[in-house]
NUVOMAR-851150 format. One record per residue (C-alpha): residue number from 1; residue in one letter; x, y, z. Coordinates in steps of 0.25 Angstrom, whole numbers, plus 5000, padded with zeros to 4 digits. Layout:
N
+-----+--------+------+------+------+
| num | residu |   xx |   yy |   zz |
+-----+--------+------+------+------+
| NUM |      A |    X |    Y |    Z |
...
+-----+--------+------+------+------+
***
This chain:
184
+-----+--------+------+------+------+
| num | residu |   xx |   yy |   zz |
+-----+--------+------+------+------+
|   1 |      X | 4848 | 5078 | 4999 |
|   2 |      X | 4859 | 5069 | 5002 |
|   3 |      X | 4856 | 5060 | 5014 |
|   4 |      X | 4860 | 5047 | 5021 |
|   5 |      X | 4850 | 5039 | 5028 |
|   6 |      X | 4855 | 5030 | 5040 |
|   7 |      X | 4849 | 5021 | 5050 |
|   8 |      X | 4850 | 5007 | 5054 |
|   9 |      X | 4845 | 4995 | 5047 |
|  10 |      X | 4830 | 4995 | 5047 |
|  11 |      X | 4830 | 5009 | 5051 |
|  12 |      X | 4821 | 5013 | 5038 |
|  13 |      X | 4832 | 5020 | 5029 |
|  14 |      X | 4828 | 5014 | 5017 |
|  15 |      X | 4813 | 5017 | 5019 |
|  16 |      X | 4816 | 5031 | 5023 |
|  17 |      X | 4826 | 5032 | 5011 |
|  18 |      X | 4816 | 5029 | 5001 |
|  19 |      X | 4806 | 5040 | 5007 |
|  20 |      X | 4817 | 5050 | 5007 |
|  21 |      X | 4821 | 5047 | 4993 |
|  22 |      X | 4807 | 5049 | 4988 |
|  23 |      X | 4805 | 5062 | 4997 |
|  24 |      X | 4818 | 5069 | 4995 |
|  25 |      X | 4820 | 5064 | 4981 |
|  26 |      X | 4835 | 5059 | 4984 |
|  27 |      X | 4841 | 5046 | 4979 |
|  28 |      X | 4840 | 5035 | 4990 |
|  29 |      X | 4854 | 5028 | 4989 |
|  30 |      X | 4854 | 5014 | 4996 |
|  31 |      X | 4867 | 5008 | 4997 |
|  32 |      X | 4861 | 4994 | 4995 |
|  33 |      X | 4855 | 5000 | 4982 |
|  34 |      X | 4868 | 5006 | 4977 |
|  35 |      X | 4876 | 4993 | 4980 |
|  36 |      X | 4866 | 4985 | 4972 |
|  37 |      X | 4866 | 4995 | 4961 |
|  38 |      X | 4881 | 4995 | 4960 |
|  39 |      X | 4882 | 4980 | 4961 |
|  40 |      X | 4872 | 4979 | 4949 |
|  41 |      X | 4879 | 4990 | 4940 |
|  42 |      X | 4892 | 4980 | 4942 |
|  43 |      X | 4901 | 4993 | 4946 |
|  44 |      X | 4915 | 4990 | 4952 |
|  45 |      X | 4909 | 4994 | 4966 |
|  46 |      X | 4897 | 4986 | 4963 |
|  47 |      X | 4904 | 4973 | 4960 |
|  48 |      X | 4913 | 4975 | 4973 |
|  49 |      X | 4900 | 4979 | 4981 |
|  50 |      X | 4893 | 4966 | 4975 |
|  51 |      X | 4905 | 4957 | 4981 |
|  52 |      X | 4902 | 4962 | 4995 |
|  53 |      X | 4887 | 4962 | 4994 |
|  54 |      X | 4887 | 4948 | 4988 |
|  55 |      X | 4896 | 4943 | 5000 |
|  56 |      X | 4886 | 4950 | 5009 |
|  57 |      X | 4897 | 4960 | 5014 |
|  58 |      X | 4896 | 4974 | 5017 |
|  59 |      X | 4903 | 4983 | 5007 |
|  60 |      X | 4915 | 4991 | 5010 |
|  61 |      X | 4914 | 5006 | 5011 |
|  62 |      X | 4922 | 5009 | 4999 |
|  63 |      X | 4913 | 5000 | 4990 |
|  64 |      X | 4900 | 5006 | 4996 |
|  65 |      X | 4906 | 5020 | 4994 |
|  66 |      X | 4910 | 5018 | 4980 |
|  67 |      X | 4896 | 5013 | 4977 |
|  68 |      X | 4890 | 5027 | 4984 |
|  69 |      X | 4899 | 5035 | 4976 |
|  70 |      X | 4895 | 5029 | 4963 |
|  71 |      X | 4880 | 5031 | 4967 |
|  72 |      X | 4883 | 5046 | 4972 |
|  73 |      X | 4889 | 5050 | 4959 |
|  74 |      X | 4875 | 5047 | 4953 |
|  75 |      X | 4868 | 5056 | 4962 |
|  76 |      X | 4866 | 5070 | 4959 |
|  77 |      X | 4858 | 5075 | 4971 |
|  78 |      X | 4855 | 5069 | 4984 |
|  79 |      X | 4854 | 5056 | 4990 |
|  80 |      X | 4850 | 5047 | 5002 |
|  81 |      X | 4859 | 5036 | 5007 |
|  82 |      X | 4853 | 5025 | 5014 |
|  83 |      X | 4863 | 5013 | 5019 |
|  84 |      X | 4874 | 5022 | 5016 |
|  85 |      X | 4884 | 5026 | 5023 |
|  86 |      X | 4884 | 5014 | 5032 |
|  87 |      X | 4898 | 5016 | 5038 |
|  88 |      X | 4907 | 5028 | 5042 |
|  89 |      X | 4917 | 5025 | 5030 |
|  90 |      X | 4905 | 5026 | 5021 |
|  91 |      X | 4900 | 5039 | 5027 |
|  92 |      X | 4914 | 5046 | 5026 |
|  93 |      X | 4914 | 5040 | 5012 |
|  94 |      X | 4901 | 5046 | 5008 |
|  95 |      X | 4906 | 5059 | 5014 |
|  96 |      X | 4918 | 5059 | 5004 |
|  97 |      X | 4909 | 5055 | 4992 |
|  98 |      X | 4899 | 5067 | 4995 |
|  99 |      X | 4911 | 5076 | 4997 |
| 100 |      X | 4917 | 5072 | 4983 |
| 101 |      X | 4903 | 5075 | 4977 |
| 102 |      X | 4902 | 5088 | 4984 |
| 103 |      X | 4889 | 5082 | 4992 |
| 104 |      X | 4886 | 5081 | 5007 |
| 105 |      X | 4875 | 5074 | 5015 |
| 106 |      X | 4863 | 5082 | 5019 |
| 107 |      X | 4860 | 5073 | 5030 |
| 108 |      X | 4860 | 5059 | 5036 |
| 109 |      X | 4846 | 5053 | 5042 |
| 110 |      X | 4848 | 5042 | 5051 |
| 111 |      X | 4835 | 5034 | 5054 |
| 112 |      X | 4835 | 5029 | 5068 |
| 113 |      X | 4828 | 5017 | 5072 |
| 114 |      X | 4830 | 5008 | 5085 |
| 115 |      X | 4836 | 4994 | 5082 |
| 116 |      X | 4824 | 4986 | 5088 |
| 117 |      X | 4816 | 4993 | 5078 |
| 118 |      X | 4826 | 4991 | 5067 |
| 119 |      X | 4826 | 4976 | 5070 |
| 120 |      X | 4811 | 4975 | 5071 |
| 121 |      X | 4809 | 4982 | 5057 |
| 122 |      X | 4820 | 4974 | 5050 |
| 123 |      X | 4814 | 4960 | 5056 |
| 124 |      X | 4800 | 4965 | 5050 |
| 125 |      X | 4806 | 4969 | 5036 |
| 126 |      X | 4813 | 4955 | 5036 |
| 127 |      X | 4800 | 4949 | 5039 |
| 128 |      X | 4792 | 4957 | 5029 |
| 129 |      X | 4803 | 4956 | 5018 |
| 130 |      X | 4808 | 4943 | 5020 |
| 131 |      X | 4823 | 4949 | 5022 |
| 132 |      X | 4832 | 4939 | 5028 |
| 133 |      X | 4843 | 4950 | 5031 |
| 134 |      X | 4834 | 4957 | 5042 |
| 135 |      X | 4834 | 4947 | 5053 |
| 136 |      X | 4838 | 4950 | 5067 |
| 137 |      X | 4853 | 4946 | 5067 |
| 138 |      X | 4855 | 4953 | 5054 |
| 139 |      X | 4848 | 4966 | 5059 |
| 140 |      X | 4856 | 4967 | 5071 |
| 141 |      X | 4869 | 4966 | 5064 |
| 142 |      X | 4864 | 4976 | 5054 |
| 143 |      X | 4861 | 4985 | 5066 |
| 144 |      X | 4875 | 4983 | 5072 |
| 145 |      X | 4882 | 4986 | 5059 |
| 146 |      X | 4874 | 4998 | 5058 |
| 147 |      X | 4878 | 5003 | 5072 |
| 148 |      X | 4892 | 5001 | 5069 |
| 149 |      X | 4894 | 5006 | 5055 |
| 150 |      X | 4882 | 5015 | 5052 |
| 151 |      X | 4878 | 5021 | 5066 |
| 152 |      X | 4891 | 5029 | 5066 |
| 153 |      X | 4887 | 5037 | 5054 |
| 154 |      X | 4876 | 5044 | 5062 |
| 155 |      X | 4888 | 5051 | 5071 |
| 156 |      X | 4895 | 5054 | 5058 |
| 157 |      X | 4883 | 5062 | 5052 |
| 158 |      X | 4879 | 5067 | 5064 |
| 159 |      X | 4893 | 5074 | 5066 |
| 160 |      X | 4891 | 5080 | 5053 |
| 161 |      X | 4877 | 5086 | 5056 |
| 162 |      X | 4869 | 5078 | 5046 |
| 163 |      X | 4863 | 5066 | 5054 |
| 164 |      X | 4848 | 5067 | 5056 |
| 165 |      X | 4841 | 5055 | 5064 |
| 166 |      X | 4826 | 5051 | 5062 |
| 167 |      X | 4819 | 5041 | 5070 |
| 168 |      X | 4816 | 5029 | 5061 |
| 169 |      X | 4804 | 5025 | 5069 |
| 170 |      X | 4790 | 5026 | 5064 |
| 171 |      X | 4783 | 5025 | 5050 |
| 172 |      X | 4792 | 5027 | 5038 |
| 173 |      X | 4784 | 5040 | 5036 |
| 174 |      X | 4787 | 5045 | 5049 |
| 175 |      X | 4802 | 5042 | 5048 |
| 176 |      X | 4802 | 5049 | 5035 |
| 177 |      X | 4794 | 5061 | 5040 |
| 178 |      X | 4806 | 5062 | 5051 |
| 179 |      X | 4817 | 5061 | 5040 |
| 180 |      X | 4810 | 5072 | 5032 |
| 181 |      X | 4809 | 5082 | 5045 |
| 182 |      X | 4824 | 5078 | 5047 |
| 183 |      X | 4829 | 5082 | 5033 |
| 184 |      X | 4819 | 5094 | 5033 |
+-----+--------+------+------+------+
***
């Protein structure tokens, strides 16, 4: 199974990805984890990524794609991408990587949650976990970036007939049950 999990910040992608990894037995590939791994290995791409990360900047698509390609070369079966792709150039780059490896996506699952719920969830998470990056201003900025850069991917994958949307409201188990039904 080769899947992408889409959704805005706070939609519950990470939580659902962990359940999907366990249930379907596919590696959960979180962009953040891959970047930290590349950085710690000290590869050329990892060093470049570290420069951007240390400066608090978003990484250019070519660096992200290079690191994803390195990771994909280690995979023998399926995967579940969470947090990648985030932009159209990344989606197109992923298509090229998959084609080069003779693979294709089985599906893209978009976890849909209203903005008000996202804001409430992230503010609550900030309170519980003490995360300073989850304040109202930052959350609203992250949502804006999501709508500008990532939301267009839904149309891209819908046009290819592989987008599936799931209602992200309810308990973790309720949402996971909906995902399992979608994936068959």
